[in-house]
C-alpha positions as CSV (number, residue, x, y, z in Angstrom):
1,X,35.6,0.8,-11.2
2,X,35.5,-2.8,-9.8
3,X,32.3,-4.6,-10.2
4,X,30.7,-6.4,-7.3
5,X,28.8,-9.6,-7.9
6,X,25.2,-10.0,-6.9
7,X,26.3,-12.8,-4.5
8,X,28.6,-10.3,-2.7
9,X,25.7,-7.8,-2.5
10,X,23.4,-10.4,-1.1
11,X,25.6,-11.6,1.7
12,X,23.7,-12.1,5.0
13,X,24.5,-10.5,8.2
14,X,23.0,-8.3,11.0
15,X,24.3,-5.1,9.4
16,X,22.7,-6.0,6.1
17,X,19.4,-6.8,7.9
18,X,19.3,-3.4,9.6
19,X,20.2,-1.7,6.3
20,X,17.3,-3.4,4.6
21,X,14.9,-1.9,7.2
22,X,16.5,1.5,6.6
23,X,15.9,1.2,2.9
24,X,12.2,0.2,3.5
25,X,11.6,3.1,5.8
26,X,13.3,5.4,3.2
27,X,10.7,4.1,0.8
28,X,7.8,4.9,3.2
29,X,9.2,8.4,3.9
30,X,9.4,9.0,0.1
31,X,5.8,7.8,-0.4
32,X,4.4,9.9,2.4
33,X,6.3,13.0,1.2
34,X,5.5,12.7,-2.5
35,X,2.5,10.4,-3.1
36,X,-0.8,12.0,-2.3
37,X,-2.7,8.7,-2.5
38,X,-0.6,7.3,0.5
39,X,-2.0,10.1,2.6
40,X,-5.5,9.3,1.4
41,X,-5.0,5.6,2.3
42,X,-3.6,6.6,5.7
43,X,-6.6,8.8,6.4
44,X,-9.0,6.0,5.4
45,X,-7.0,3.6,7.6
46,X,-7.3,5.9,10.6
47,X,-11.1,6.3,10.1
48,X,-11.5,2.5,9.7
49,X,-9.5,1.9,13.0
50,X,-11.7,4.5,14.8
51,X,-14.9,2.9,13.4
52,X,-13.6,-0.6,14.4
53,X,-13.0,0.6,18.0
54,X,-16.3,2.3,18.1
55,X,-18.3,-0.7,16.8
56,X,-16.2,-3.2,18.8
57,X,-15.6,-5.4,15.8
58,X,-14.6,-9.0,16.2
59,X,-11.1,-10.4,16.0
60,X,-11.8,-11.9,12.6
61,X,-13.1,-8.5,11.3
62,X,-9.9,-6.9,12.6
63,X,-7.8,-9.5,10.8
64,X,-9.6,-9.0,7.5
65,X,-9.3,-5.2,7.8
66,X,-5.6,-5.4,8.7
67,X,-5.0,-7.6,5.7
68,X,-6.9,-5.4,3.2
69,X,-5.3,-2.2,4.6
70,X,-1.8,-3.7,4.2
71,X,-2.6,-4.9,0.7
72,X,-3.9,-1.5,-0.4
73,X,-0.9,0.4,1.0
74,X,1.6,-2.2,-0.3
75,X,0.0,-2.1,-3.8
76,X,0.2,1.7,-3.8
77,X,3.9,1.4,-2.9
78,X,4.5,-1.1,-5.7
79,X,2.6,1.3,-8.1
80,X,5.0,4.1,-7.0
81,X,8.0,1.9,-7.7
82,X,6.7,0.9,-11.1
83,X,6.1,4.6,-12.0
84,X,9.6,5.6,-10.8
85,X,11.2,2.8,-12.8
86,X,9.3,3.8,-16.0
87,X,10.3,7.4,-15.4
88,X,13.9,6.3,-15.1
89,X,13.8,4.4,-18.3
90,X,12.0,6.9,-20.5
91,X,10.8,10.5,-20.2
92,X,8.6,10.3,-23.3
93,X,5.1,9.0,-23.3
94,X,5.6,5.6,-24.8
95,X,2.5,3.5,-25.2
96,X,4.1,0.6,-23.3
97,X,5.1,2.9,-20.5
98,X,1.5,4.2,-20.3
99,X,0.2,0.6,-20.1
100,X,2.6,-0.2,-17.3
101,X,1.7,2.8,-15.3
102,X,-2.0,2.5,-16.0
103,X,-2.2,-1.1,-15.1
104,X,-0.2,-0.6,-11.9
105,X,-2.7,2.2,-11.0
106,X,-5.5,-0.1,-11.8
107,X,-4.2,-2.7,-9.4
108,X,-4.4,-0.1,-6.6
109,X,-7.9,0.8,-7.7
110,X,-9.0,-2.9,-7.6
111,X,-7.7,-3.3,-4.1
112,X,-9.1,0.0,-3.0
113,X,-12.6,-1.0,-4.3
114,X,-12.2,-4.4,-2.7
115,X,-11.4,-2.6,0.6
116,X,-14.5,-0.4,0.3
117,X,-16.7,-3.5,-0.3
118,X,-15.2,-5.3,2.7
119,X,-15.6,-2.2,4.8
120,X,-19.3,-2.0,3.8
121,X,-19.8,-5.7,4.6
122,X,-18.3,-5.2,8.1
123,X,-19.7,-1.7,9.0
124,X,-23.0,-1.2,7.2
125,X,-24.9,-3.8,9.3
126,X,-23.4,-2.2,12.5
127,X,-24.4,1.3,11.3
128,X,-27.9,0.1,10.5
129,X,-28.3,-1.3,14.0
130,X,-26.9,1.9,15.5
131,X,-29.5,4.1,13.6
132,X,-32.3,1.6,14.4
133,X,-32.7,0.2,10.9
């Protein structure tokens, strides 16, 4: 079997560009099909967008929310790829594999908690005004 150099694989071109988008969408499809947390993040995103429209949040608030939503989902996707890579390398519960998986999951947790805090900073004052508090 002939080997292909990394340089050959990384050649630029329109076809390669379109293929890279295909691979990215394949990754999203996989995550939506098999990763429960992506669905949770998507539901949370939909609720936040509805709340943002309802409360007529500012452009800066939309930018912050868009950034944090993207970071949470991207981190979840990275976590999924780390888990898949670990599973490819070993099927046994190796202590280092556990550390890799746990810390990747912790990164998602950190961004998720950060998103909740940011959501509270943006929406709690608006909710208090709405209920007359």
